[in-house]
Every structure is written in C-alpha cells, then in structure tokens.
C-alpha positions in Angstrom: 171.1 21.2 173.0 170.5 24.9 172.6 167.1 26.2 171.8 165.4 23.0 173.1 163.6 22.2 176.3 166.1 20.4 178.5 165.4 17.8 181.1 167.2 17.2 184.4 170.4 15.2 184.7 169.6 11.6 185.8 172.7 11.6 188.0 171.8 14.8 189.8 171.3 14.2 193.5 168.9 16.2 195.6 169.0 17.2 199.2 165.3 16.6 199.7 163.9 13.8 197.4 160.6 14.5 195.7 157.5 13.2 197.6 155.6 10.4 195.9 152.4 12.2 196.6 153.5 15.2 194.5 153.3 13.0 191.4 149.6 12.2 191.9 147.3 15.1 191.2 144.4 16.0 193.5 141.7 14.8 190.9 143.4 11.5 190.1 141.0 8.6 190.2 143.5 6.5 192.3 142.7 8.8 195.2 139.0 7.7 195.0 140.1 4.1 194.9 142.2 4.6 198.0 139.5 6.4 200.1 136.7 4.0 199.0 138.6 0.8 199.9 139.9 2.2 203.2 136.3 2.9 204.3 135.1 -0.7 203.5 134.7 -3.3 206.2 136.6 -6.0 204.3 136.0 -8.7 206.9 132.3 -8.2 206.8 132.4 -8.4 203.0 134.0 -11.8 203.2 137.6 -11.1 202.2 140.1 -13.8 203.4 143.2 -12.8 205.4 141.9 -9.6 207.0 143.1 -11.0 210.4 146.8 -12.0 210.0 148.1 -15.4 211.0 150.2 -15.5 214.2 153.0 -17.5 212.6 154.5 -17.7 209.1 155.6 -15.1 206.6 153.6 -11.8 206.7 151.0 -11.6 203.9 149.7 -8.6 201.9 146.7 -7.0 203.4 143.5 -7.6 201.3 143.0 -3.9 201.0 146.3 -3.5 199.1 145.5 -6.3 196.7 141.9 -5.0 196.2 143.4 -1.6 195.2 145.7 -3.3 192.7 142.7 -5.2 191.3 140.4 -2.2 191.0 143.2 -0.1 189.5 143.6 -2.8 186.8 139.9 -2.9 186.2 139.7 0.9 185.7 142.7 0.9 183.4 141.8 -2.3 181.4 144.7 -4.3 182.8 143.2 -7.8 183.3 146.4 -9.9 183.3 148.0 -10.5 186.7 151.5 -10.5 185.1 150.8 -7.1 183.7 149.6 -5.8 187.0 152.9 -7.1 188.6 154.9 -5.1 186.0 152.8 -2.0 186.5 153.3 -2.1 190.3 157.1 -1.9 189.6 157.0 1.0 187.2 153.7 2.8 187.5 153.8 5.8 189.8 150.1 5.8 190.4 150.1 2.2 191.5 153.2 2.8 193.6 151.4 5.6 195.4 148.3 3.4 195.8 150.1 0.4 197.3 152.8 2.3 199.2 155.5 0.9 196.9 154.5 -2.6 197.5 155.0 -5.0 194.5 153.0 -8.2 194.9 153.9 -10.9 192.4 151.5 -12.2 189.7 150.7 -15.4 191.6 149.6 -13.4 194.7 147.3 -11.2 192.6 145.8 -14.1 190.7 145.2 -16.2 193.9 143.5 -13.1 195.5 141.2 -12.7 192.5 140.4 -16.5 192.5 139.8 -16.9 196.2 137.8 -13.7 196.8 135.3 -13.6 193.9 132.1 -13.2 196.0 133.8 -10.6 198.2 134.9 -8.5 195.2 131.3 -8.6 194.0 130.2 -7.4 197.4 132.7 -4.6 197.3 131.3 -3.5 193.8 127.8 -3.6 195.3 129.0 -1.2 198.0 130.1 1.2 195.3 126.6 1.1 193.8 125.2 1.8 197.3 127.5 4.8 197.6 126.3 6.1 194.3 122.7 5.7 195.4 123.4 7.6 198.6 125.0 10.4 196.5 121.7 10.6 194.5 123.4 9.6 191.2 120.5 7.4 190.1 117.7 10.0 190.3 116.9 9.9 186.6 115.8 6.2 186.8 116.7 5.4 183.2 119.1 2.6 182.3 120.3 0.9 179.1 120.6 -2.8 179.0 123.1 -4.6 176.7 125.0 -7.8 176.5 128.4 -8.8 175.2 129.9 -12.2 174.4 133.2 -13.0 175.9 135.2 -15.9 174.5 136.1 -18.8 176.9 139.3 -20.8 176.9 137.2 -23.7 175.5 137.9 -24.2 171.8 135.1 -24.6 169.4 136.3 -28.1 168.6 135.9 -29.0 172.3 132.3 -27.9 172.3 129.6 -30.4 171.3 125.9 -30.0 170.4 123.5 -32.4 168.9 124.0 -30.9 165.4 127.8 -30.8 165.8 128.0 -34.4 166.8 125.8 -35.5 164.0 127.8 -33.6 161.5 131.1 -35.0 162.7 129.7 -38.6 162.7 128.7 -38.0 159.1 132.2 -36.7 158.2 133.8 -39.7 159.8 131.5 -42.1 158.0 132.3 -40.5 154.7 136.0 -40.8 155.5 135.7 -44.5 156.4 133.8 -45.1 153.1 136.5 -43.3 151.2 139.3 -45.3 152.8 137.4 -48.6 152.3 137.1 -47.9 148.6 140.8 -47.1 148.5 141.5 -50.3 150.3 139.6 -52.3 147.8 141.6 -50.7 145.0 144.9 -51.5 146.8 143.8 -55.2 147.3 143.5 -55.6 143.6 147.2 -54.7 143.1 149.9 -57.3 143.9 153.1 -55.2 144.2 154.9 -54.2 147.4 153.7 -50.6 147.2 150.1 -51.7 147.3 150.8 -53.9 150.4 152.4 -51.0 152.3 149.4 -48.8 151.2 147.0 -51.4 152.5 148.7 -51.4 155.9 148.4 -47.6 156.2 144.8 -47.6 155.1 143.9 -50.2 157.7 145.5 -48.1 160.4 143.6 -45.0 159.3 140.3 -46.9 159.2 140.9 -48.3 162.7 141.6 -44.8 164.0 138.4 -43.5 162.4 136.4 -46.3 164.0 137.8 -45.4 167.4 136.9 -41.8 166.7 133.4 -42.9 165.7 133.1 -44.8 169.0 134.1 -41.7 171.0 131.6 -39.5 169.0 128.8 -42.0 169.8 129.7 -41.8 173.5 129.7 -38.0 173.3 126.3 -38.1 171.5 124.9 -39.9 174.6 126.4 -37.3 176.9 125.0 -34.5 174.8 121.5 -36.1 174.8 121.7 -36.5 178.6 122.8 -32.8 179.2 119.9 -30.4 180.2 120.6 -28.0 177.4 121.9 -30.6 174.9 125.4 -29.1 175.0 128.8 -30.2 176.4 132.0 -28.3 176.7 135.2 -30.2 177.7 137.6 -27.4 178.8 135.1 -25.0 180.4 132.1 -27.1 181.4 129.9 -24.0 181.9 130.8 -22.3 178.6 128.2 -22.5 175.8 128.2 -22.0 172.0 126.7 -18.6 171.1 125.9 -16.9 167.8 127.4 -13.6 167.0 126.5 -10.9 164.4 128.9 -12.2 161.7 128.0 -15.3 159.7 129.8 -18.4 160.8 131.6 -16.5 163.6 130.0 -18.1 166.6 132.1 -18.4 169.8 132.1 -20.6 172.8 131.9 -18.4 175.8 129.7 -16.4 178.1 127.1 -13.6 177.8 127.8 -10.6 180.1 124.8 -8.5 180.7 125.1 -4.9 181.9 122.7 -2.2 183.0 124.2 1.3 182.6 122.8 4.5 184.1 121.8 6.9 181.3 123.0 10.1 183.1 126.3 9.3 184.7 127.2 6.2 182.6 127.7 4.0 185.7 127.2 0.3 185.6 124.5 -0.3 188.1 124.1 -4.1 187.7 125.8 -6.9 185.8 125.5 -10.6 185.4 127.4 -13.4 183.7 125.3 -16.1 182.1 125.8 -18.9 179.5 122.5 -18.2 177.8 123.2 -16.7 174.4 119.9 -14.8 173.9 119.7 -11.2 175.3 115.9 -11.3 175.1 115.5 -13.7 178.0 117.7 -11.6 180.3 115.6 -8.4 179.9 113.3 -9.0 182.9 115.9 -10.3 185.3 118.5 -7.6 184.5 115.8 -4.9 184.7 114.8 -6.2 188.2 118.5 -6.2 189.3 118.9 -2.6 188.1 115.7 -1.6 189.9 117.0 -3.2 193.2 120.4 -1.6 192.7 119.2 2.0 192.1 116.5 1.9 194.8 114.0 3.6 192.5 110.3 2.8 192.7 110.0 2.9 188.9 112.7 2.4 186.2 112.7 3.0 182.5 114.6 0.3 180.6 116.0 0.9 177.1 116.9 -2.6 175.8 118.8 -3.6 172.7 117.0 -6.5 171.0 116.6 -8.0 167.6 116.7 -5.2 165.0 119.3 -2.8 166.4 119.9 0.8 165.4 123.5 1.6 166.4 124.1 4.9 168.3 126.8 6.6 170.3 125.9 4.5 173.3 126.8 4.9 176.9 130.5 4.8 177.4 130.9 2.5 174.4 127.7 0.5 175.1 125.4 0.7 172.0 121.8 0.9 172.9 118.5 1.7 171.3 114.7 1.4 171.8 112.8 -1.5 170.2 111.7 -0.9 166.6 108.1 -1.0 165.6 108.4 -4.5 164.2 109.3 -5.7 167.7 105.8 -4.9 169.0 105.0 -8.5 169.9 108.3 -8.8 171.9 107.5 -5.5 173.6 104.1 -6.9 174.7 105.5 -10.2 175.9 108.3 -8.6 177.9 106.3 -5.6 179.1 103.8 -7.7 181.2 106.4 -9.0 183.8 108.3 -5.7 183.6 105.3 -3.5 184.5 104.4 -5.8 187.4 107.9 -5.2 188.8 107.8 -1.4 188.5 109.8 -1.4 185.2 108.8 0.3 182.0 110.1 -0.5 178.5 111.3 2.5 176.5 109.8 2.3 173.0 
C-alpha cells in the first residue's frame, strides 16, 4: 500500500478511546437541535410521558424521541424503521441521543400520540426566530404541494366517477347478455358450460351495480360529494400533468423570503391553492408578529423561478388581475399586501 493514504488498523486498541463529542463539529446542526429541545418545557407543550411512571419498565424520555424525530425531519428521514437503523449507525444521532437506540415502534407511537405537542414545539421555534429578529423583512412566499395518501384512486368516489363506473358495468352486462343469447342458440356441451360462466359473470356485475348505487347515495349525502374508503379525509386533487390526479392532501407553506424559514404551514384536503391564500397569509402574519406582511402567492399562470429552498414562487401575472382584486380585499383588511 505504498504511495497511498493509509487508514488505521481496525484491531488497534487505544489507551484512551476517542470521545463521541470529537466526531461532531461545533457548527453541526444537531447541536442546535440538542440545545433547543433541552430548553423546551415539554410538559407545558403537551408531551405525554414527561413524568415517569412509578412502576413498570423505564421509558424513553420524550426529549430523546423528539430529538430523533427532528433529526429525521431535517435529514429527510420520515420512516420510523429508517430512523431506528440510523440510531444504530449514525454518529450524529448517537451523539444526540446518548447512544440510545429506540425501536421503530417506539418512534412511530411517539409521533402518533404527540401530534399536537410536536406542532406546539415547531411553533416555539418560530417564536425563537421572531425573538432573534429573523422576520424583519416581512415578505413571505406561499405555495402548496400535493402529497399522496395511502388511499388508492380506485377507492375514491365522486359523482362523476360513480356515474362512469355504473355506465361501464351496464355496458359489460349488456355485452354478456348478448353473448348469453348467442350461447343459448347453440346445443352442444361447450355452449352449456359457457352459459353457466356467463350467468356467474352477470350475477357478479349486478352485485357490483348494487354496491355502486349504494356508494352513489353515500357520495350524494357527503358534504363535498366525495368519499374515500381507506383515508376518509383524503380527497381527489388535480395535478399539473394531464390525467395524473392523485388522492391525497394539500400542504400549504409560507416561507420567509430572506432566511428561507417556514413560518407557517397547514394541511388541508382542499385541492385549490387559491382558496388558501387569505388564511395562510393571516397565519404567516400571526407567526411573524409583523404589522404588515407582503405575500407573494403562486396561482394560476405560474412562472417558475429558483424559489426559496426548492419552493417555486412568483407574483401573479397581469391576466390574474381579477383574482388579485378578489383576494386583495380581505388581505388588505388583515394587514397583508399582495405582491404583484
């Protein structure tokens, strides 16, 4: 191995083992996570398990699990199973948790049981940024992204979808009935076996027709004329590509224009971004604490730019003047201003 950079021998023992803190640089973001969470009053924020039980097996402190969750958020690791693996091999996460390695079920249950408390912790971070005067510019960009739900498109029903499927079933029944008539005119054994199969298919289609009619009544009774079976709150939403609509959620974000920090966010099942402009602008205004806020929305005709940390944004085009006028009235009353 001459003339190459050589590493250390894996079997070489050391008198004084290396300190784990030596592997984490002074400007590493995990140090910010550690200090921020240690300063939070987790019990006041609503985290469960802050006060340990007198009996039973000792549990992980919520601060440790919150550090794991925020580390995964910053590093785009959403899966609880991946977070479990990272806690066993990632030096940054070992340093952050003190070499604790919670299993995926513990991480997933913590995230499920402490949703409102995690949101409150994120709100405390926004308050910290406001106290550090990071929102002095008072300009935010609003944008929305569609996130696919577990619900399959075939498990989502609207008035148009139900009508189309009923039409398809009726066409299939008519086709099988015509084939059944042709088979009845034949007298051989093959025709008899074919008749039995056709009758079974027709009976199955009639049961499917009955279930579609029941679903049609449910859709008509729904407030928004839409029903999802797997995720009841997921809704069908159109995307930019033709015929590529998804069943999911619309995540709205307000991003600070100067430091690229997300100051407000909201998850909704309304597919239109236009209807969220006023409410998201008001949330951003409350979060930043500014008296007036300039909002740069992304609506209708969109001119793509570099965006804010990946968020594409633009001002409204001249052909959107009517929308500007309709949206500007409630915005101006709330201390918000649309950026043209």
